[in-house]
Structures are given as structure tokens and as C-alpha cells.
N, C-alpha and C positions, 0 to 999 in steps of 0.2 A: 389716415386710418391706421390704427395700431395693428400689430400682427394678429391679436386675438380676434379683432373684428373681421380682418381679412379671411381668417380661417373659417369663422362662422358663415360669412357670406359665401365662400367657396363651397362649404358643406351643403348649404341650403340649395345652391344652384345644382349641385350634383344630385341631390334628392329629387329636385324638380325634373331633371333630365331622366332619372331612373323611372319616376312615375309616368312620364310621358312615353318612355320606351315600353313599359309593361302595358300601358293603356293601349298603345298601338298594336301590340301583339294580341291583346284580347279582342280588339276590334277586328283584326284580320283573321282570327280563329275563335269566334265567339262560343263555339261548342267544344273547345279544347280537343279537337280531333287529333288522333295520332299522326305524326308526320309520315309521308310516303316517300320512299327512295326510288328514283328511276331504275336503280339496279334490280328492284323487285320485278320489273316488267321486261327486263332484257331477255330476248329470245322468245318472248311470248307473242301471241296474236290475239288482239282484243282481250288481253289478260289471261289467256288460256294456253296450256301446253299442247292440248289435243282436243279433238272433237268430243271424245268421251267425257270430258270435264264439263261440257255445256249442259246445264240443267240436269245433271246426273241424278239428282233425287227424284226426278219426274220421268226418267227414261224407263219404259216398261217392256219394250221389245226391241231387239236389235239383230240385224243380219249383216255381218261383216264380210262373209264369203271368203275368208282368208285360208281356212283349212277344211271347211265343210259347208254344207247347205243348211245346217241346223240353225234354228233360232238360238242365239247365244245365251240369253238370260235364263231360259227354261231348259235348253238342251233338246227341245222337241225337233226331231228329224223329219224330213219329208216323207210322206206316204208314197208318193210316186212323182216322176218327173219325165219330161220329154225334151230331147235335144238341148239339154242343159249341162254346162260344164264350167269349172273354175279355171280362169285364165289369168295370166300376168297382166301387169300395167293397169291395175285398178286405181281407184282414187287413193286408197291406202292399201298396199299389198295386192291381193288378188281381187277379182270381180266375177260376177255371174254372167256368163255369155249364153244367150238364148238364140238359137237358130230356128225360128218358128217353133219355140218351145215354151215350157212353163215348169214351175215347181209347185207341188200341191201338198198342203198340210191338213190332213183330216182330223188329227188330234187337236183337242181343245187347248189353245195356248192360255196359260194362267192369266196373262195380262188382259185378255179379252173375255174373261169369265164374268166380270162385273161391268156395269155401265161406265162409259167414258163420257161424262157430261161435256168436258172440254178435251180437245186433243190436238196433236200436231203430228203429221207424217212427213218425214224428210227423206229424200232419196237422191242419188246421183244416177244419171242415165246417159248412155251414148245411143242416140236414136236418130232416125231419118224419117222424113215424110215419105209416103208411098203412093199417094194419090187415089187410094181405093178403100182402105180399111183403117179403123181406129186401133189403138194399142192400149190394152189394160196392163199397167205396170205392176200394180199392187192392189189387192182387194181383201176385205174381210167379208166372207160370203156366208149367207144364211142358207143352210141345206134346203134344196127344193125350190129356191127362188132364183130367177134369172138375174135380176139386178142385185148386186151385193149390198150389205149394210153400208160399207164405205167403198167407193170406187175411185182409184187414182187413174183417170182416163186421159189419154192424149189423143187428140183428133188428128192423127197422122194421115188420115184419108182425105182431109179437106184441102191439102196442098200437094202439088206435084213433087216427085222425088228431087227435082232440080232446085226446089225452094229450100235454101238453107238459112234464110233470114227470118222465117216465121214458124213458130210452133204453137198450136192452139192447145192450151192446157185446160181441161174441162172435168174437174173432180165433182163428185156428188155423194150424197148420203141419204139414208132412209130416215124419215122423221117419225115421231110418235103418233102422228095423225094418219099414217099410212101413205103419205106422199113422199116425194123426193125433193131435195134442195140442192142447188148447184151454184157454181160461179165459174167464170172463164175470162180469159183475156179477149174480150169481144172486139173483133176487128172493125165493127161498124160504129164504135164509140170513140170519141176524141181522146179518151184515156188509154187507148190501146198501147200496150207494150209487149215485147216478146224477146226471149233470148235467141241468139243465133245458134244454129246447130250444124256447123260444118263437120264433115267426116272426122272422126277421131276425137272430137271435143267432148269432155265430160260436162254435163249441165246439171246444176243443182236446182231441184224443185222441192217446194215446201207447201203444204196445205195446213191451215190452222182453222179451228172452230172454237170460239169463245162462248161458252154457255151463257155467261152473265149478260153479254151485249148482243148475243145472237149474230155475231159477225163471222162469216165464212170467207176466208181470204187465201190468196195464192201468191207465192213468191218464186222468182227465178233468178238465179245468180245474184242473190242479195238485194234484189229489187222487187217491190210489190207490183204485181202485174194483174191481179184480179180486178174485175170491173167494180168500181165503187158503187155503181147503180145496182148491182146484184149481191153485194156483200151482206146486207142486213136481212136475215132470214126470219125475223119476227118470232113467231111461236114455233118455228120448225126445229124443235129440239131433237138432237140425234138419238136414234133408237138402235141399240145393239142387241140383236137376238142371240140367245144362248141355248144350245151350243152353236158355235160358228166355226168356220174353217178359213184358212188363208190360201190364196192363190197368188203367186208371183209370176207375172208375165202372161197370164192366160185368163180365159173365161171359164165359167162352170161348164159350159157346153163342150169345152175341149177335153174334159176328163172322161175317159171311157166309162160308160154306164151312168153318167151324170147328165147326159144331154137333156135339155129342157125345151129347146126349140129347134127348128130346122134351119135357122138363120145361117147363112154361109159367110157373113162378114165378121163373125166372132172368131178371128184367127189368132193363134198364139203370137207372142212378141218376137220380133227380130231385132236384136240389139244387145246392149250390155246394161247391167244395173248393179249398183253397189251401195254400201253404207245406208241401208234402210233403217231408219230410227222412228219409233213411235213413242210419243210422250203423252202423259195424262193431263196436260195443260196446254193452253194456247201460248206458244212461245212469243216473246216480244221481238221487236226489230233487232235489238242488240244481239240477242242469242242467235237469231237466224243469220244475220250478217257474219257473226263469228263462225258459225258452222260452214258458211260458204268460203270464207277466207282460209280457215283451217284446212278444209278439204282441198282447196286449190293448192295449198302448200304441202299436201300429202300428210297432213297431221290429223 
């Protein structure tokens, strides 16, 4: 074979190799997506630097309790409070400590002025069972009604104070038909799961409601714990009465002049609460797990 033929054969083989290389690249990246560098994720948790970055476009209300008891996005301050103080060693910075106390917001928060077809409420608590009374950690209350439009209820009275392995989480909401819808981590079902609550532990609790699917669900420490049997609420669409009020750690009955019943089991919260976030959508698993991991890391 003369030199010219050898050159042509070599050039042809190089062209074939090049075509195979580019074909392989196209097959491995058919949509021509931009490359991602591992360095872009260094120091991040689930792709985030802080909890505030998670679903930030849908965050409508936030209590961080680092410098005040005001709701941060609106600046609305409490109308009254009882046995409530800001203390160190929160999830991030300070936290709200309630010694059989509550914080009450009578002013209408802008975030709750319109209906929330779908929603997520995320909070961190340090709580213990007491064997006698439930604990209302956060509620959006309708004036003059005993049960709030949304109730983040913990059944701390169902287990003795010595039980640090089980916490019954039992949120509920008012529906458009005048009834109430709920879910819980039901101990009588095979699906039962619960976070542990040893003294001093921060526990992450999340409640979501998705209007499109009518799914009402509960998460604890990054794990779905709500009973699958009770999660589908059918036509039980959430109803938010306006004007409304917010109570953290207490019941409407606890507020002087607002007593609606003579029930003695509606006692204020004893424990700590921090990083309350309300979103106007039902967060997915990735975001909920990210909030848990970020909070656990103090971010």
C-alpha cells in the first residue's frame, strides 16, 4: 500500500472513531443537559445551604423565635402571651419555651387572609408525654369556635410521661362541609410509626394537605408516619375562615375572655417549639427530608 492510500485509510478510521465518540456522547446525554460539578454541592445538604431555601417561593408564614415572637414575614407581633420566653439552644439560634404557656396573635396575618387550598405546616418541638392532657402546638383559630380551622395536635395524654418511644401526632382541619378531617399515626394499625422523644431531643413534625389528591399526611423526623388508611379525605376540602387568629402552644379556652367551654383538659403547652413554617402547597418528600436534615444540622 503506497503512502497516499495509507493516509486515506488512517483518516477514514479517525473519522469513524470520532463519529462513534460523538454518537456515544449524544446517547449518554440525549437532551444536551449542562454538566454538573460535584463542587456545586460541597457543604450543602440535599442541595440547600439552609432551611430558608426550601420551597422559599411558597413560604407564607415563619416563626424563627431568634429575636422576637413576631411572625417574621409580616412582622405581626403577639397580642398576648403566657409563660412564654425565648431561650438558647434552639434548632437554629433561639427557640420559644412554654411553661404551661401560649402565644396569641389576634391580628389577621396576611398569609391566612385568603384560602389555602393546599398547605404544609412544619415545626420542631421538644415535648414529653404527660399521661393526662393533649398538647396543641400550633393552630389557626376561627373566632368564637372551639376547634380551630387547623389544629396541630399532639396526643400527649395518651401515653405516660415515662414513655419516650411513642408520640401520637393527631392534626385535623375544618372542611367546607362543616365537618372535620384528621389523620394520625394510629397504634392499632400495622403501619404504625413514631418518632422517639427522649428529654432534650428536637423532633421535626410536618403536616401536609394536597387539594388535588385530597391527601392529608403526617411526617416525623423525615419519615411518613400518618396512617395510609386515613390519608385520603375525599371531598373534605380545607376551609379557612377569615378573619382568623393564631395560637401557638394553647387553646382558645386559655385566652382570658375567650373561653368557649368549661373543659379542664385544654391546658397550655409545656415544652419548646421552634422554626414554624407554613407553605401554601403540599411539600413533597424531598423537601420535607431536606428540612429535617438541615434543621438537624442547625441550618
